[in-house]
C-alpha positions as CSV (number, residue, x, y, z in Angstrom):
1,X,32.8,18.4,44.0
2,X,33.6,17.0,40.6
3,X,31.4,19.2,38.3
4,X,32.0,19.2,34.5
5,X,32.8,22.8,33.6
6,X,32.3,24.0,30.0
7,X,32.8,27.2,28.0
8,X,30.5,27.6,25.1
9,X,30.6,30.2,22.3
10,X,27.4,30.8,20.4
11,X,24.2,32.9,20.0
12,X,21.2,33.6,22.2
13,X,18.3,31.6,20.6
14,X,15.3,32.8,22.7
15,X,14.4,35.8,24.8
16,X,15.7,35.8,28.3
17,X,13.0,34.7,30.8
18,X,13.6,36.2,34.3
19,X,11.7,34.8,37.2
20,X,11.6,34.9,41.0
21,X,11.6,31.3,42.2
22,X,11.6,29.7,45.6
23,X,15.4,29.1,45.1
24,X,16.0,32.7,44.1
25,X,15.9,34.9,41.0
26,X,16.9,33.2,37.8
27,X,17.3,34.1,34.1
28,X,16.9,31.4,31.5
29,X,17.5,31.3,27.8
30,X,18.2,28.9,25.0
31,X,21.7,29.0,23.6
32,X,22.7,27.8,20.1
33,X,26.2,26.6,19.4
34,X,27.3,25.7,15.8
35,X,30.6,24.3,14.9
36,X,32.2,26.4,12.1
37,X,34.8,24.8,9.9
38,X,36.9,26.0,6.9
39,X,36.0,24.0,3.8
40,X,39.3,23.9,1.9
41,X,37.7,22.5,-1.3
42,X,35.2,25.4,-1.7
43,X,37.3,28.0,0.3
44,X,34.4,29.0,2.5
45,X,33.4,28.7,6.1
46,X,30.6,26.2,6.7
47,X,28.4,25.6,9.7
48,X,28.1,22.2,11.2
49,X,25.1,20.9,13.2
50,X,23.7,23.2,15.9
51,X,23.5,22.1,19.5
52,X,21.0,23.8,21.8
53,X,21.5,24.3,25.6
54,X,19.3,25.8,28.3
55,X,21.4,28.3,30.2
56,X,20.4,29.3,33.8
57,X,21.9,32.3,35.5
58,X,21.1,32.9,39.1
59,X,20.9,35.9,41.4
60,X,22.8,39.0,40.3
61,X,24.2,37.3,37.2
62,X,20.7,36.5,36.1
63,X,19.6,40.1,36.6
64,X,22.6,41.4,34.7
65,X,21.9,38.9,31.9
66,X,18.3,40.0,31.7
67,X,19.4,43.7,31.4
68,X,22.2,43.0,28.9
69,X,21.3,40.2,26.5
70,X,18.9,40.0,23.5
71,X,18.0,37.3,21.0
72,X,20.7,36.8,18.3
73,X,23.6,38.3,20.3
74,X,26.9,36.4,20.3
75,X,27.9,35.2,23.8
76,X,30.5,33.3,25.7
77,X,29.0,31.2,28.5
78,X,31.0,29.4,31.2
79,X,29.4,27.1,33.7
80,X,28.5,23.7,35.0
81,X,27.2,21.1,32.5
82,X,24.1,19.2,33.5
83,X,22.7,16.4,31.4
84,X,19.2,15.0,32.3
85,X,16.8,12.6,30.8
86,X,13.0,13.0,30.9
87,X,10.0,11.3,29.4
88,X,7.8,13.5,27.3
89,X,5.0,12.3,25.0
90,X,6.0,8.7,25.7
91,X,9.6,9.2,24.5
92,X,12.8,9.5,26.4
93,X,14.5,12.8,25.7
94,X,17.9,14.1,26.7
95,X,18.3,17.7,27.9
96,X,21.6,19.6,28.3
97,X,21.6,22.5,30.7
98,X,24.3,24.9,31.8
99,X,24.3,26.6,35.2
100,X,26.2,29.7,34.2
101,X,29.0,31.1,36.4
102,X,30.0,33.8,33.8
103,X,28.3,35.2,30.7
104,X,29.7,37.8,28.4
105,X,29.4,39.2,24.8
106,X,31.7,37.6,22.3
107,X,34.0,40.5,21.4
108,X,35.4,38.8,18.4
109,X,32.1,39.6,16.7
110,X,31.4,43.2,17.9
111,X,31.9,45.7,20.7
112,X,30.2,46.0,24.1
113,X,30.0,48.8,26.7
114,X,30.3,47.6,30.2
115,X,28.5,49.3,33.1
116,X,29.3,48.2,36.6
117,X,26.2,47.3,38.7
118,X,25.5,49.2,41.8
119,X,26.2,47.4,45.1
120,X,23.6,44.9,46.2
121,X,21.1,43.1,44.0
122,X,20.9,44.7,40.5
123,X,17.5,45.4,39.0
124,X,16.3,43.8,35.8
125,X,15.7,46.2,32.8
126,X,12.7,48.3,33.2
127,X,12.6,48.4,37.0
128,X,13.9,52.0,37.4
129,X,16.8,53.8,35.9
130,X,20.2,54.2,37.5
131,X,21.1,57.6,38.9
132,X,24.2,59.1,37.5
133,X,26.1,58.3,40.7
134,X,25.1,54.6,40.5
135,X,25.9,54.3,36.8
136,X,29.4,55.7,37.0
137,X,31.0,55.0,40.4
138,X,33.6,57.6,41.6
139,X,37.0,55.9,41.9
140,X,39.2,57.9,44.2
141,X,42.0,56.6,46.4
142,X,41.5,56.4,50.2
143,X,43.5,59.6,50.7
144,X,41.2,61.5,48.3
145,X,44.0,62.5,45.9
146,X,43.7,61.3,42.3
147,X,47.3,60.4,41.1
148,X,46.3,61.0,37.4
149,X,45.0,64.5,38.1
150,X,48.1,65.2,40.1
151,X,50.5,63.9,37.4
152,X,48.6,65.8,34.6
153,X,48.7,69.0,36.7
154,X,52.5,68.6,37.1
155,X,53.0,68.2,33.4
156,X,51.0,71.3,32.6
157,X,52.6,73.5,35.2
158,X,56.2,72.3,34.8
159,X,58.6,75.1,33.8
């Protein structure tokens, strides 16, 4: 399939709307992207025109977006570009949508704390808290021995 893939860097413009549809669970929000350029004459950064996109994130990505994203936050969105035309109020309008494959905070503008989702379909925010064992999965090799603990023990007990 010849989809047009795009990666956009911008800000969340509206609250995330999370719905359960016939096609599955989806989170939607508007995303604002402004070109920023260095104005050499005035020695300042200036914003160009702002483009708005409707971003759709399906299934577990949508649930994670709902639980992680708020209005105004800087994001990086990667997905399929979809352009459609529709007639509203007697006028033809063009809409640009993104079917997101990946969404993350733009770490050039701040920090973020990642929490791995429990296996299965994650819950949107407000639908029960994670237990401690779900929030921090235990990462132990198959043989049950933690190589970092073993190495640290050898350093401490070495003659």
